[in-house]
C-alpha positions as CSV (number, residue, x, y, z in Angstrom):
1,M,0.0,-0.2,0.1
2,F,1.5,3.2,-1.3
3,K,1.3,6.3,1.5
4,A,0.3,9.6,-0.5
5,I,1.2,12.9,1.1
6,A,-1.3,16.5,-0.1
7,L,0.6,19.5,-0.8
8,I,-1.5,22.9,-0.8
9,P,1.0,25.7,-1.8
10,A,-0.8,28.9,-1.0
11,R,1.5,31.9,-0.7
12,S,0.0,35.3,0.6
13,G,2.1,37.9,-2.7
14,S,-0.1,37.3,-5.4
15,K,0.1,40.2,-7.0
16,R,-3.0,40.1,-9.9
17,V,-5.5,39.2,-7.3
18,K,-4.7,40.6,-4.1
19,D,-4.9,37.7,-1.6
20,K,-6.4,35.4,-3.9
21,N,-6.2,32.1,-2.3
22,I,-8.4,33.1,0.8
23,L,-10.4,35.0,-1.7
24,K,-14.4,34.2,-0.4
25,I,-16.3,32.3,-2.5
26,N,-19.9,31.0,-1.7
27,G,-19.2,32.5,1.6
28,H,-15.8,30.5,1.8
29,P,-11.8,31.4,1.5
30,L,-11.1,30.0,-1.6
31,L,-8.3,28.1,0.1
32,A,-10.9,25.7,2.0
33,Y,-12.0,24.4,-1.4
34,T,-9.2,22.8,-1.5
35,I,-8.8,21.3,1.9
36,S,-12.1,20.1,1.9
37,L,-11.7,17.8,-1.6
38,A,-8.2,16.4,-0.2
39,L,-9.4,15.2,3.0
40,K,-13.1,14.1,1.4
41,S,-11.2,12.3,-0.8
42,K,-9.5,9.8,1.7
43,I,-6.6,9.0,-0.3
44,F,-3.9,10.9,1.4
45,D,-2.3,10.1,4.5
46,R,-1.6,13.6,5.2
47,V,-2.9,17.1,4.3
48,I,-0.6,19.7,4.4
49,C,-1.6,23.3,3.5
50,V,2.3,25.6,2.5
51,T,2.3,28.7,3.4
52,D,4.0,31.5,4.4
53,S,1.6,33.2,6.2
54,Q,-0.1,33.1,9.8
55,Q,-3.6,34.4,8.5
56,Y,-3.5,31.9,5.7
57,K,-2.5,28.8,8.5
58,K,-4.9,29.7,10.8
59,I,-8.0,29.4,8.2
60,A,-6.3,26.4,6.1
61,Q,-5.8,24.6,10.5
62,K,-9.7,25.6,10.5
63,Y,-10.6,23.8,7.3
64,G,-8.6,20.8,8.6
65,A,-5.5,21.1,7.1
66,E,-1.7,20.9,8.9
67,V,0.6,23.2,8.6
68,P,3.9,22.2,10.1
69,K,5.7,25.1,9.4
70,L,5.4,28.7,7.8
71,R,7.3,28.6,4.4
72,P,10.6,30.4,4.0
73,K,10.2,34.0,2.2
74,K,13.2,33.0,-0.1
75,F,10.8,29.9,-1.5
76,S,7.5,32.6,-1.5
77,G,8.7,35.2,-4.2
78,D,7.0,35.6,-7.8
79,K,9.7,34.2,-9.3
80,S,10.6,31.1,-6.5
81,S,9.9,27.6,-8.4
82,D,8.0,24.8,-7.2
83,I,10.6,22.3,-6.8
84,E,12.2,25.3,-3.9
85,W,9.2,25.0,-1.7
86,V,8.5,21.4,-2.1
87,M,12.0,20.2,-1.4
88,W,11.7,22.4,1.7
89,I,8.6,21.1,3.2
90,M,9.0,17.1,2.4
91,R,12.4,17.8,4.1
92,E,10.8,19.5,7.0
93,I,8.2,16.3,7.6
94,K,10.8,13.8,6.2
95,A,8.4,12.5,3.6
96,I,10.8,11.7,1.2
97,E,11.6,8.7,3.2
98,N,8.0,8.4,4.8
99,Y,5.7,8.7,1.9
100,E,6.3,6.9,-1.6
101,I,3.5,9.4,-3.6
102,F,3.5,13.6,-3.0
103,S,0.7,15.3,-4.9
104,I,0.4,19.1,-5.6
105,L,-3.2,20.6,-5.3
106,R,-3.6,24.5,-6.2
107,P,-5.8,26.2,-3.8
108,T,-7.0,28.3,-7.4
109,N,-9.0,25.4,-9.0
110,P,-12.3,25.2,-6.8
111,L,-14.2,23.0,-9.1
112,R,-12.3,19.6,-9.4
113,K,-14.2,16.7,-7.9
114,V,-13.1,14.1,-5.6
115,I,-14.6,11.2,-8.1
116,T,-11.4,12.9,-10.2
117,V,-8.8,12.9,-7.8
118,R,-9.2,9.2,-7.1
119,K,-9.8,8.5,-10.4
120,A,-5.8,9.9,-11.2
121,L,-4.3,8.1,-8.3
122,K,-5.9,5.4,-9.4
123,L,-4.6,5.2,-12.9
124,F,-1.2,6.8,-12.0
125,K,-0.6,3.7,-9.7
126,K,-1.6,1.5,-12.2
127,K,1.3,3.2,-14.7
128,K,3.9,2.7,-12.2
129,S,6.6,3.8,-15.6
130,F,5.2,7.0,-14.8
131,D,7.7,9.3,-12.9
132,S,4.6,11.7,-12.3
133,L,1.1,12.9,-13.7
134,R,-0.4,16.1,-14.5
135,A,-3.7,17.4,-15.3
136,V,-3.9,19.0,-18.9
137,N,-6.8,20.2,-20.9
138,K,-7.2,20.8,-25.1
139,C,-5.9,24.5,-25.3
140,K,-8.3,27.2,-26.2
141,Q,-6.0,29.5,-28.2
142,H,-3.5,27.3,-30.4
143,P,0.0,28.2,-30.1
144,A,0.1,28.0,-33.9
145,K,-1.8,30.7,-33.8
146,M,1.0,32.9,-31.3
147,W,3.8,35.2,-32.1
148,Y,7.0,36.8,-30.9
149,F,8.2,40.0,-31.6
150,K,11.6,39.9,-32.9
151,N,12.6,43.5,-33.7
152,D,9.8,45.1,-35.2
153,R,8.9,41.5,-37.1
154,L,5.9,38.9,-35.9
155,I,7.9,35.4,-35.7
156,P,5.7,32.4,-35.4
157,V,6.1,30.6,-32.2
158,L,5.2,27.4,-34.7
159,K,6.2,26.7,-38.3
160,N,6.3,24.3,-40.5
161,I,8.5,21.7,-41.6
162,D,7.4,21.5,-45.5
163,R,7.2,25.2,-46.2
164,K,5.7,24.4,-49.6
165,K,1.8,23.9,-46.9
166,V,-0.3,26.3,-46.1
167,P,1.6,27.7,-42.7
168,L,0.2,26.8,-39.7
169,H,-1.1,30.0,-38.6
170,S,-3.1,30.6,-41.8
171,Q,-4.7,27.3,-41.1
172,Q,-8.5,26.2,-39.4
173,Y,-8.5,25.2,-35.9
174,A,-10.3,21.9,-37.1
175,N,-6.9,21.3,-39.0
176,L,-3.7,21.7,-36.3
177,P,-2.8,19.3,-34.1
178,T,-3.8,18.8,-31.1
179,I,-2.3,20.3,-28.0
180,Y,-3.2,20.4,-24.7
181,A,-2.4,23.1,-22.0
182,Q,-1.9,22.5,-18.6
183,N,-3.9,23.2,-15.6
184,A,-4.0,24.0,-11.8
185,S,-6.3,20.8,-11.4
186,L,-3.8,18.1,-10.2
187,E,-0.3,17.1,-10.4
188,I,1.2,13.8,-8.5
189,A,4.5,12.4,-8.4
190,W,6.6,9.6,-7.0
191,T,8.8,11.4,-3.8
192,K,12.0,9.0,-5.2
193,I,12.3,11.9,-8.5
194,L,13.2,13.8,-5.5
195,K,15.7,12.2,-5.0
196,K,17.6,12.2,-8.1
197,K,20.9,15.1,-8.3
198,N,18.3,17.2,-10.2
199,P,14.7,17.3,-8.6
200,S,11.8,18.0,-10.1
201,I,8.3,18.0,-9.2
202,S,7.4,15.8,-12.5
203,G,10.7,14.1,-13.2
204,K,11.2,13.2,-17.4
205,K,8.4,10.9,-17.9
206,I,4.8,12.0,-17.6
207,L,1.6,10.4,-17.6
208,G,-1.3,12.8,-19.4
209,F,-4.5,13.4,-17.7
210,E,-7.3,14.9,-19.0
211,S,-9.6,17.2,-16.7
212,P,-13.1,16.5,-17.7
213,G,-15.3,19.5,-18.3
214,E,-15.0,23.0,-15.9
215,E,-12.5,20.9,-14.1
216,G,-9.6,22.7,-15.4
217,F,-10.7,26.2,-14.1
218,D,-8.0,28.1,-13.1
219,I,-8.4,31.8,-10.9
220,N,-5.1,33.4,-12.8
221,N,-6.7,37.2,-13.2
222,E,-9.8,39.2,-12.2
223,E,-11.4,38.2,-14.6
224,D,-11.5,34.6,-13.5
225,V,-12.9,35.8,-10.3
226,I,-16.1,37.2,-12.1
227,L,-16.6,34.1,-14.1
228,L,-16.3,32.0,-11.4
229,K,-18.8,33.9,-9.3
230,Y,-21.5,34.0,-12.7
231,L,-21.3,30.2,-13.3
232,I,-22.2,29.6,-9.7
233,R,-24.7,32.7,-9.4
234,K,-26.2,30.8,-12.5
235,K,-25.7,27.3,-11.0
236,I,-23.8,26.5,-14.0
237,V,-21.2,24.8,-11.8
238,K,-21.9,23.7,-8.1
239,I,-19.6,24.6,-5.5
240,N,-19.4,23.4,-1.6
241,L,-17.5,21.8,0.9
């Protein structure tokens, strides 16, 4: 039986949406929905909130998560990588030695369902040759339609291998290769990848898991907050603790 630990990152320095992780949605802070989901799933031996804020700590503990220590400021900046805080907390609680699996559940996704997380973990355990599992969705804005500037000239991100064909940026969406974008729904990985010389949260061999329906939703800006509240008000999506 594999022992699994859930890590819920909730730093306090969000700039696009101030205090995004504790934003009130349907009467509860955003963070609460992910904590509730992790506990209800009954697939994690521990549910830990990794935060740099004393205020966030109290909220996380109120809803049932553990907060063993506050995340150091040097791992809590805008440019801090995930592997920094993951390695820090996993070492602090000696989880690398005592747990086989860790999962990152980001609080900016309040629409994922218990059944989906259980299904993902079951699939990951079955596909033992993979280092990790990552949730994705089909991209809405295809990278073939994206550009970057080189001086004043637009350069396409994706170029045709065969120059005789119609450029990708001028083709219909249906004719383009299917591309997936990662979302904030969930990530699962073997803790053994953290023991490697150059550790990462995903390793090299990543198992894809397509999030169903709206479960790939992620709050990144004010427009996302407005949309979520609208969907809830119109009962297009359900959100409960």
